C-alpha positions as CSV (number, residue, x, y, z in Angstrom):
1,M,29.9,-26.3,-23.2
2,T,28.6,-25.8,-19.6
3,A,28.8,-22.0,-20.0
4,K,26.8,-22.1,-23.2
5,V,24.1,-24.2,-21.5
6,F,23.8,-21.7,-18.6
7,E,23.8,-18.8,-21.0
8,A,20.9,-20.4,-22.9
9,A,19.0,-21.2,-19.7
10,L,19.5,-17.6,-18.4
11,G,18.5,-16.1,-21.8
12,I,21.6,-13.9,-21.9
13,G,23.7,-13.0,-24.9
14,A,26.3,-10.5,-26.1
15,P,27.8,-8.5,-24.6
16,W,27.1,-10.7,-21.5
17,S,28.7,-14.2,-21.1
18,V,29.0,-16.9,-18.4
19,G,32.3,-17.9,-16.9
20,A,33.4,-21.0,-15.0
21,V,30.5,-22.3,-13.0
22,E,31.3,-23.1,-9.3
23,F,29.4,-25.6,-7.0
24,D,30.2,-25.6,-3.3
25,E,29.7,-29.2,-2.1
26,A,29.6,-28.2,1.6
27,T,26.9,-25.5,1.3
28,K,25.2,-26.9,-1.8
29,V,25.3,-23.5,-3.5
30,L,25.8,-23.0,-7.2
31,T,27.5,-19.7,-8.3
32,V,27.6,-18.6,-11.9
33,P,29.9,-15.7,-12.8
34,V,28.6,-13.3,-15.5
35,D,30.8,-10.8,-17.3
36,F,30.7,-8.5,-20.3
37,K,33.0,-8.1,-23.3
38,P,35.8,-5.6,-22.7
39,G,35.3,-2.4,-24.6
40,T,31.5,-2.6,-24.6
41,R,29.5,0.6,-24.4
42,F,26.1,0.6,-22.7
43,K,22.8,2.4,-23.1
44,V,21.5,4.3,-20.1
45,S,17.8,4.9,-19.6
46,G,16.9,8.5,-20.3
47,Q,20.2,9.2,-21.9
48,K,21.2,9.3,-25.6
49,G,23.9,7.2,-27.2
50,L,26.2,4.5,-25.8
51,H,28.5,5.3,-22.9
52,P,31.9,3.9,-22.0
53,V,32.6,1.9,-18.9
54,H,34.1,3.9,-16.0
55,D,34.6,1.0,-13.6
56,T,32.8,-2.1,-12.4
57,V,31.0,-3.4,-9.3
58,V,30.6,-7.1,-8.5
59,K,26.9,-7.7,-7.6
60,T,25.3,-11.0,-6.5
61,Y,21.8,-11.9,-7.5
62,R,19.7,-14.8,-6.0
63,H,18.2,-16.8,-8.9
64,L,15.7,-19.7,-9.0
65,N,17.1,-22.8,-7.5
66,F,19.1,-25.2,-9.6
67,F,17.3,-28.4,-8.8
68,Q,17.3,-28.3,-4.9
69,H,20.4,-26.1,-4.7
70,E,20.5,-22.3,-4.1
71,Y,21.7,-20.6,-7.3
72,Y,23.5,-17.2,-7.4
73,L,24.7,-15.0,-10.3
74,K,27.9,-13.2,-9.6
75,V,27.8,-10.3,-12.1
76,R,30.6,-7.8,-12.9
77,T,28.3,-4.9,-13.3
78,P,29.5,-1.8,-15.2
79,R,29.3,1.8,-14.1
80,V,29.4,4.1,-17.2
81,K,30.4,7.7,-17.6
82,L,27.9,10.1,-19.0
83,G,28.4,13.2,-21.1
84,D,28.1,15.5,-18.1
85,G,30.8,13.6,-16.2
86,S,28.4,11.7,-13.8
87,V,28.7,8.0,-13.3
88,R,25.7,5.6,-13.6
89,L,25.3,1.9,-12.7
90,V,24.0,-0.2,-15.6
91,E,22.3,-3.4,-14.2
92,P,21.7,-6.4,-16.5
93,D,18.2,-7.0,-17.9
94,F,17.7,-10.0,-15.5
95,A,18.2,-7.9,-12.4
96,G,15.1,-7.7,-10.2
97,R,13.5,-4.5,-8.7
98,L,15.0,-5.3,-5.3
99,S,18.7,-5.4,-4.8
100,G,20.1,-9.0,-4.7
101,F,17.4,-10.9,-6.6
102,T,16.8,-11.7,-10.3
103,L,13.4,-10.9,-11.9
104,L,12.5,-14.6,-12.1
105,F,13.2,-15.1,-8.4
106,E,11.0,-12.1,-7.5
107,A,8.3,-13.6,-9.8
108,L,8.4,-16.8,-7.7
109,V,8.1,-14.8,-4.5
110,L,5.1,-12.9,-5.9
111,M,3.4,-16.0,-7.1
112,L,3.8,-17.8,-3.7
113,S,2.8,-14.7,-1.7
114,Q,-0.7,-14.8,-3.4
115,Q,-1.3,-18.2,-1.9
116,M,0.3,-18.2,1.6
117,P,1.7,-16.0,4.4
118,F,5.1,-14.4,4.1
119,A,6.6,-16.8,6.7
120,A,5.6,-19.8,4.6
121,V,7.1,-18.2,1.5
122,A,10.3,-17.5,3.4
123,R,10.6,-21.1,4.4
124,I,10.2,-22.3,0.8
125,V,12.6,-19.9,-0.9
126,G,15.2,-19.7,1.9
127,E,15.0,-16.0,2.5
128,S,13.7,-13.9,5.4
129,A,10.0,-13.0,5.6
130,Y,11.0,-9.4,5.7
131,R,12.8,-9.7,2.4
132,C,9.9,-11.5,0.8
133,M,7.6,-8.7,2.1
134,Q,10.0,-6.1,0.6
135,V,9.7,-7.7,-2.8
136,C,5.9,-7.6,-2.7
137,N,5.8,-4.0,-1.4
138,R,8.1,-2.9,-4.2
139,Y,5.8,-4.3,-6.9
140,V,2.7,-3.0,-5.2
141,E,4.2,0.5,-5.2
142,M,5.0,0.1,-8.9
143,A,1.5,-1.0,-9.6
144,L,0.0,1.8,-7.7
145,E,2.1,4.4,-9.5
146,Q,0.7,3.1,-12.8
147,A,-2.9,2.7,-11.6
148,D,-5.6,4.3,-13.7
149,F,-9.0,4.8,-12.1
150,S,-10.4,7.0,-14.8
151,D,-13.3,4.6,-15.6
152,V,-14.4,4.0,-11.9
153,T,-17.9,5.1,-11.1
154,S,-19.1,2.7,-8.4
155,L,-17.4,1.8,-5.1
156,A,-17.9,-0.7,-2.4
157,I,-16.4,0.5,0.9
158,D,-16.0,-1.7,4.1
159,E,-13.7,-2.0,7.1
160,T,-11.9,-5.0,8.5
161,S,-9.8,-5.7,11.6
162,R,-6.1,-6.1,11.1
163,A,-4.3,-8.8,13.1
164,R,-5.8,-8.9,16.6
165,G,-7.6,-6.3,18.7
166,H,-9.3,-3.2,17.4
167,D,-6.8,-2.1,14.7
168,Y,-8.9,-1.5,11.6
169,V,-8.3,-0.7,8.0
170,T,-10.7,0.6,5.4
171,L,-10.9,-1.0,1.9
172,A,-12.5,0.4,-1.2
173,A,-13.2,-1.7,-4.3
174,D,-14.3,-0.9,-7.8
175,A,-17.8,-2.4,-7.7
176,Q,-17.9,-3.0,-11.4
177,A,-14.4,-4.5,-11.9
178,R,-14.6,-6.3,-8.5
179,R,-11.1,-5.4,-7.5
180,V,-9.6,-3.6,-4.5
181,I,-8.2,-0.2,-5.5
182,F,-7.5,1.4,-2.1
183,V,-6.6,0.5,1.5
184,T,-5.9,2.8,4.4
185,E,-5.7,2.7,8.2
186,G,-8.8,3.6,10.3
187,R,-12.5,3.4,9.6
188,D,-13.7,7.0,9.9
189,A,-14.5,9.9,7.6
190,K,-10.8,10.6,7.2
191,A,-10.5,7.3,5.5
192,V,-13.0,8.3,2.9
193,K,-11.2,11.7,2.5
194,A,-8.0,9.8,1.8
195,L,-9.8,7.6,-0.7
196,A,-11.2,10.7,-2.6
197,A,-7.6,12.1,-2.8
198,D,-6.2,8.9,-4.1
199,L,-9.0,8.6,-6.7
200,A,-8.2,12.1,-7.9
201,A,-4.5,11.3,-8.1
202,H,-5.2,8.4,-10.4
203,G,-7.6,10.1,-12.9
204,C,-10.9,9.8,-11.2
205,P,-12.5,13.1,-9.9
206,P,-14.5,12.4,-6.7
207,E,-17.5,13.9,-8.6
208,Q,-17.4,11.0,-11.0
209,I,-18.5,8.5,-8.4
210,T,-22.2,8.0,-8.7
211,S,-22.8,4.9,-6.4
212,V,-21.3,3.8,-3.1
213,S,-22.1,0.7,-1.1
214,I,-21.3,1.1,2.6
215,D,-22.4,-0.2,6.0
216,M,-24.5,2.0,8.3
217,S,-21.5,3.6,10.0
218,P,-22.2,7.3,10.6
219,A,-18.5,8.0,9.9
220,F,-18.7,6.4,6.5
221,I,-22.1,8.2,5.7
222,K,-20.5,11.5,6.6
223,G,-17.3,10.8,4.7
224,V,-19.2,9.8,1.5
225,S,-21.6,12.8,1.7
226,D,-18.7,15.2,2.1
227,Q,-16.1,13.8,-0.2
228,L,-18.2,12.0,-3.0
229,P,-21.0,14.6,-3.5
230,N,-22.6,12.8,-6.5
231,A,-22.7,9.4,-5.0
232,Q,-25.9,7.6,-4.1
233,I,-25.5,5.6,-1.0
234,T,-26.6,2.0,-0.8
235,F,-26.4,0.2,2.5
236,D,-24.7,-3.2,2.4
237,K,-27.5,-5.8,2.5
238,F,-25.5,-7.9,5.1
239,H,-25.5,-5.1,7.5
240,V,-29.2,-4.4,6.9
241,V,-30.0,-8.0,7.7
242,V,-27.9,-7.8,10.9
243,H,-29.8,-4.7,12.1
244,A,-33.1,-6.3,11.2
245,N,-32.3,-9.5,13.1
246,A,-31.2,-7.4,16.1
247,A,-34.5,-5.5,16.0
248,V,-36.5,-8.8,15.8
249,D,-34.6,-10.3,18.7
250,K,-35.1,-7.1,20.8
251,T,-38.9,-7.2,20.1
252,R,-39.0,-10.9,20.9
253,R,-37.4,-10.4,24.3
254,I,-39.7,-7.5,25.2
255,E,-42.8,-9.6,24.3
256,Q,-41.5,-12.6,26.3
257,R,-41.2,-10.3,29.4
258,T,-44.6,-8.8,29.0
259,E,-46.6,-11.8,27.7
260,K,-46.6,-14.7,30.2
261,S,-47.8,-17.2,27.6
262,L,-44.6,-16.8,25.6
263,K,-42.3,-17.7,28.4
264,G,-40.1,-20.7,27.7
265,M,-40.8,-20.5,23.9
266,R,-37.5,-18.9,22.9
């Protein structure tokens, strides 16, 4: 009965099945063994037909907590023999993209990481901040591989400091869709060159960009002029206001020094 409940909760079915569930009172850890029916043949991505099991490897996956207790799936994972004699591991559908986690556990990490720093996520899920960061990096890489910028025509480019000091990164956003599509280190013309190359790699020729919003950085102006030849440059209004305020302040100081009647009226 217990096995059937866990099978239903995990959403697994033939040829997979749950064995005797173990709960360690000392460590408060729940371990659920998962096995497959003997004689089962498995599909392999990119290969035709069903393939016989060559041997097995026991793999452990961290799953969502069972109440407040850590929950692990201990899976006897098959390695199948292909027609060319090579051997391929066949992981179950619930396996995550990073070794050692299920898809649902990774989904939790991703959801939390949108709202808080990795250190806080790590404390909540009981894993290292490095592992949580690895999960996010893997899914970001997957998303970037599938990114399609073929409809992008307007960009907003800006830089921001990373951590402390003068370590800067450049960000580019689709001005129409209002989403960041590119991030790179530095804040010079090379950053715009890297942006143009990334756009081209994802279906957007640099010539397709017709409008770019940037600050008054000479490096950005040069980069856009060289790499995005059809783009009309619009200066970010916030930077225009900053420069206008600085000019007004400079003029005020000069007038105070030259006009005695204005002294003390700052």
